[in-house]
C-alpha positions as CSV (number, residue, x, y, z in Angstrom):
1,M,3.4,11.2,36.2
2,S,0.3,9.7,37.9
3,A,-1.6,6.7,36.6
4,M,-4.3,9.0,35.3
5,D,-1.9,10.7,32.9
6,W,-1.8,7.6,30.6
7,D,-5.6,8.0,30.0
8,K,-5.0,11.7,29.4
9,L,-2.4,10.9,26.8
10,R,-4.7,8.4,25.1
11,I,-7.4,11.1,24.9
12,F,-4.9,13.7,23.7
13,H,-3.9,11.3,20.9
14,A,-7.5,10.8,19.8
15,V,-8.2,14.6,19.9
16,A,-5.1,15.4,17.9
17,A,-5.9,12.8,15.3
18,A,-9.6,13.8,15.0
19,G,-9.1,17.6,15.1
20,S,-12.0,18.2,17.5
21,F,-13.2,17.3,21.0
22,T,-16.6,16.2,19.6
23,H,-15.2,13.7,17.1
24,A,-12.7,12.3,19.6
25,G,-15.5,11.9,22.1
26,E,-17.5,9.9,19.6
27,K,-14.5,7.5,19.1
28,L,-13.8,7.2,22.8
29,N,-17.5,7.1,23.9
30,L,-17.0,10.1,26.1
31,S,-18.9,13.4,26.2
32,Q,-17.3,16.5,24.5
33,S,-17.1,18.2,27.9
34,A,-15.3,15.2,29.5
35,V,-12.7,15.2,26.7
36,S,-12.2,18.9,27.0
37,R,-11.7,18.6,30.8
38,Q,-9.1,15.9,30.3
39,I,-7.2,18.0,27.8
40,S,-7.3,21.0,30.1
41,A,-5.9,18.9,32.9
42,L,-3.1,17.5,30.7
43,E,-2.2,21.1,29.6
44,E,-2.1,22.1,33.2
45,S,0.2,19.1,34.2
46,V,2.6,19.8,31.3
47,R,2.4,23.6,31.8
48,A,1.9,24.2,28.1
49,S,-1.0,24.9,25.7
50,L,-1.4,22.0,23.4
51,F,-4.1,23.3,21.0
52,H,-5.1,26.5,19.3
53,R,-8.9,26.6,19.6
54,H,-10.6,27.9,16.5
55,A,-14.2,28.0,15.4
56,R,-13.3,25.6,12.6
57,G,-11.7,23.1,15.0
58,L,-8.4,22.5,16.9
59,I,-4.8,23.0,15.6
60,L,-1.8,21.7,17.5
61,T,0.6,24.2,19.0
62,E,4.3,23.7,18.6
63,Q,4.4,22.0,22.0
64,G,1.3,20.0,21.0
65,E,3.0,18.8,17.8
66,L,6.1,17.7,19.8
67,L,3.9,15.7,22.2
68,F,1.7,14.3,19.5
69,N,4.7,13.0,17.5
70,T,6.0,11.2,20.6
71,V,2.6,9.8,21.7
72,R,1.8,8.6,18.1
73,D,5.1,6.7,18.0
74,V,4.3,5.1,21.3
75,F,0.8,4.1,20.3
76,D,2.1,2.7,16.9
77,K,4.7,0.6,18.7
78,L,2.1,-0.7,21.2
79,A,-0.2,-1.7,18.4
80,L,2.7,-3.5,16.7
81,V,3.6,-5.3,20.0
82,E,-0.1,-6.2,20.6
83,A,-0.3,-7.8,17.1
84,Q,3.0,-9.7,17.7
85,L,1.7,-11.0,21.0
86,A,-1.5,-12.1,19.4
87,E,0.6,-14.1,16.8
88,T,2.3,-16.1,19.5
89,K,-0.8,-18.4,19.2
90,E,-0.7,-21.3,16.8
91,R,-3.0,-19.7,14.3
92,P,-2.5,-16.2,12.9
93,S,-4.9,-13.8,14.4
94,G,-5.5,-10.1,14.7
95,L,-6.0,-7.3,12.2
96,L,-4.2,-7.2,8.9
97,R,-4.4,-3.8,7.1
98,V,-3.7,-4.0,3.3
99,T,-3.6,-1.2,0.8
100,T,-3.6,-1.4,-3.0
101,T,-4.8,0.4,-6.1
102,V,-8.6,0.9,-6.6
103,A,-8.6,-1.3,-9.6
104,F,-6.6,-4.2,-8.2
105,G,-8.3,-4.1,-4.9
106,S,-11.9,-3.8,-6.0
107,V,-11.8,-5.9,-9.2
108,W,-9.3,-8.7,-8.5
109,L,-8.6,-8.9,-4.8
110,A,-12.0,-8.3,-3.2
111,P,-13.7,-11.3,-4.8
112,R,-10.9,-13.6,-3.5
113,L,-11.2,-12.6,0.2
114,R,-14.0,-14.9,1.2
115,E,-11.8,-18.0,0.9
116,F,-9.0,-16.2,2.8
117,A,-11.5,-15.3,5.6
118,E,-12.6,-18.9,5.8
119,L,-9.0,-20.2,6.0
120,Y,-8.1,-17.8,8.8
121,P,-11.2,-17.1,10.9
122,D,-9.2,-15.6,13.7
123,M,-7.9,-12.8,11.5
124,Q,-9.6,-9.5,10.6
125,F,-8.9,-8.0,7.3
126,S,-9.0,-4.3,6.4
127,M,-8.4,-3.3,2.8
128,R,-7.9,0.3,1.8
129,V,-8.1,0.9,-2.0
130,D,-6.3,4.1,-2.9
131,D,-4.3,5.1,-6.0
132,R,-2.3,7.3,-3.7
133,E,0.5,5.4,-2.0
134,L,0.1,5.0,1.8
135,D,3.2,5.2,3.9
136,L,4.0,1.8,5.3
137,G,6.8,3.2,7.3
138,M,4.4,5.5,9.2
139,R,2.1,2.4,9.7
140,E,-0.7,3.7,7.5
141,A,-1.1,0.1,6.5
142,D,0.7,-3.2,7.3
143,C,1.4,-4.2,3.7
144,A,0.7,-3.1,0.2
145,I,0.2,-4.5,-3.4
146,R,2.0,-1.9,-5.6
147,M,2.2,-1.6,-9.3
148,H,5.9,-0.9,-9.3
149,P,9.0,-1.8,-7.3
150,P,9.0,-0.2,-3.9
151,R,10.9,3.1,-3.7
152,Q,11.6,2.8,0.0
153,A,14.8,0.9,0.8
154,D,13.5,-0.5,4.1
155,L,10.5,-2.4,2.5
156,I,10.6,-6.2,1.8
157,Q,9.3,-7.0,-1.7
158,R,7.9,-10.1,-3.3
159,H,7.2,-10.0,-7.1
160,L,3.6,-11.1,-7.7
161,L,2.9,-10.8,-11.4
162,S,3.7,-9.0,-14.7
163,V,0.6,-7.0,-15.7
164,H,-0.3,-6.9,-19.4
165,V,-2.7,-4.3,-20.8
166,H,-4.9,-4.9,-23.9
167,V,-7.8,-3.2,-25.7
168,F,-11.5,-4.2,-25.1
169,A,-15.0,-3.3,-26.2
170,S,-18.5,-4.8,-25.8
171,E,-20.2,-6.8,-28.5
172,A,-23.0,-4.2,-28.6
173,Y,-20.5,-1.4,-29.3
174,L,-18.8,-3.4,-32.0
175,A,-22.1,-4.3,-33.6
176,K,-23.0,-0.6,-33.8
177,H,-19.7,1.0,-34.7
178,G,-17.6,-1.8,-36.2
179,A,-14.3,-3.1,-35.0
180,P,-11.1,-1.2,-35.6
181,K,-8.6,-3.1,-37.7
182,T,-5.5,-1.1,-36.9
183,A,-4.4,1.3,-34.1
184,A,-4.9,4.2,-36.5
185,D,-8.6,3.2,-36.8
186,L,-9.0,4.3,-33.2
187,D,-9.2,7.9,-34.5
188,R,-12.8,7.1,-35.6
189,H,-13.9,5.4,-32.4
190,R,-15.2,6.5,-28.9
191,L,-12.4,6.0,-26.3
192,I,-12.8,5.8,-22.6
193,V,-9.7,6.7,-20.6
194,Y,-8.6,7.3,-17.0
195,G,-9.4,10.8,-15.8
196,D,-6.9,13.5,-15.0
197,D,-5.3,12.3,-11.8
198,P,-1.8,12.8,-10.2
199,N,-2.0,9.2,-9.0
200,P,-3.0,6.9,-11.9
201,P,-3.3,3.2,-11.1
202,F,-0.4,2.3,-13.4
203,P,2.2,4.2,-15.6
204,N,1.2,5.7,-18.9
205,V,-2.4,4.8,-18.2
206,N,-3.8,6.6,-21.2
207,W,-1.5,5.3,-23.9
208,L,-4.6,4.5,-26.1
209,L,-4.9,8.2,-26.9
210,E,-1.5,8.2,-28.7
211,V,-0.9,4.8,-30.1
212,G,-1.1,4.7,-33.9
213,T,-1.4,8.5,-34.3
214,S,0.7,10.6,-36.6
215,G,2.8,13.6,-35.6
216,G,2.5,12.9,-31.8
217,K,-1.2,14.1,-31.8
218,K,-3.5,12.9,-29.0
219,R,-7.0,11.7,-29.6
220,T,-9.9,13.3,-27.7
221,P,-11.6,10.8,-25.4
222,T,-15.4,10.5,-25.2
223,L,-15.3,9.8,-21.5
224,M,-12.8,10.2,-18.7
225,V,-13.2,8.5,-15.4
226,N,-10.6,8.2,-12.6
227,N,-11.8,4.8,-11.5
228,V,-11.0,1.6,-13.5
229,S,-14.1,-0.3,-12.2
230,A,-16.3,2.5,-13.5
231,I,-14.5,2.4,-16.9
232,L,-15.2,-1.3,-17.0
233,R,-18.9,-0.7,-16.5
234,A,-18.9,2.0,-19.2
235,V,-17.3,-0.4,-21.7
236,E,-19.7,-3.2,-20.7
237,N,-22.6,-0.8,-21.5
238,G,-21.3,0.0,-25.0
239,I,-20.2,3.5,-24.4
240,G,-16.8,3.0,-26.0
241,I,-13.4,1.3,-26.2
242,A,-10.9,1.1,-23.4
243,A,-7.6,-0.5,-22.4
244,F,-7.5,-2.7,-19.3
245,P,-5.0,-4.8,-17.5
246,D,-5.8,-8.5,-18.2
247,Y,-6.7,-9.1,-14.6
248,V,-9.5,-6.6,-15.0
249,A,-10.8,-7.9,-18.3
250,Q,-10.8,-11.5,-16.9
251,Q,-13.5,-10.5,-14.4
252,S,-16.0,-9.6,-17.1
253,S,-17.8,-11.8,-19.6
254,A,-19.4,-8.7,-21.3
255,I,-16.3,-7.5,-23.1
256,V,-14.1,-8.9,-25.8
257,Q,-10.5,-8.2,-26.8
258,I,-9.9,-6.2,-30.0
259,L,-6.7,-5.4,-31.8
260,P,-5.0,-8.4,-30.2
261,E,-1.6,-7.4,-31.6
262,L,-1.8,-4.1,-29.7
263,E,-0.4,-4.2,-26.1
264,G,0.1,-1.3,-23.7
265,P,3.0,-0.8,-21.3
266,T,3.7,-3.9,-19.2
267,Y,4.3,-3.2,-15.5
268,E,5.2,-5.3,-12.4
269,A,3.1,-5.8,-9.3
270,Y,4.8,-6.4,-5.9
271,F,3.7,-7.4,-2.4
272,V,5.6,-5.2,0.0
273,Y,5.8,-4.8,3.8
274,P,8.1,-3.2,6.4
275,E,11.2,-5.0,7.7
276,E,9.8,-4.9,11.2
277,L,6.9,-7.2,10.1
278,R,9.2,-9.8,8.6
279,S,8.3,-12.4,11.2
280,S,4.5,-11.7,11.1
281,K,2.4,-14.8,10.6
282,R,-0.5,-12.6,9.3
283,I,1.8,-11.2,6.6
284,A,3.2,-14.6,5.7
285,V,-0.1,-16.4,5.3
286,F,-1.6,-13.5,3.2
287,R,1.6,-13.3,1.0
288,D,1.4,-17.1,0.4
289,Y,-2.3,-16.9,-0.4
290,L,-1.7,-14.1,-2.9
291,V,1.0,-16.0,-4.7
292,Q,-1.3,-19.0,-4.9
293,K,-4.3,-17.0,-6.3
294,V,-2.1,-15.2,-8.9
295,A,-0.8,-18.6,-10.1
296,E,-4.4,-19.9,-10.4
297,S,-5.4,-16.8,-12.4
298,Q,-3.1,-17.7,-15.3
299,F,-2.3,-14.1,-16.3
């Protein structure tokens, strides 16, 4: 293979990931026609068609899938080596990609990142909040904060905290509708719950619809939203009552706890990362920072 072939493979990788010549060109700062020419040249050199070309975009052929899987592995390994080389310096540097749930990331973690950025100015931080679990083994992220023990055997785990869930409302709502005295009283109140979603932020997220009911009946909620931050805003504005993890409730001075004897399912939060990043300084300093901030939060 000639030296130019490496550039062609880089362009092929971008096109396969983007699904179009145009989008790949935008990422690579190349024209659509230049990208197309490079792909045609690569197809000629490997003597195989790599893409089916459709009006809706590009689809990899069987040969294209085979090449893409190999090229993707190579680029992922190069990215890992690049990060490890950067960490041979005294101070941790480079990009750290973190994923966690929408609630934990947006409500608790995001406000605490300014101090981390000041402590480690040579690092860049990318946070992806997603109630769907990203695959750390496939390098969709470097590390994760999960609301359950990791299911993959090859992930290193560090327990962060036990998350407790309680019931909250705003003073305005309670002044208008009164405060429930028992769980059964929730039958007469407006409830806000997590919307129908195959990836809720924590198990049994809508337990408030069943607690204190008779005969296993479920209450009908007033509002369903598949975003804990939005539910918090709705409760703050007096729309109804909701259950929150304590780490969420601590961020708001506009809500108060009700039915203090009532607690939802407790679940465990873990910091997890792949075995291959065990010696990463970026992982180590972020893990230690998280442990410190959790301790300061007094959950």
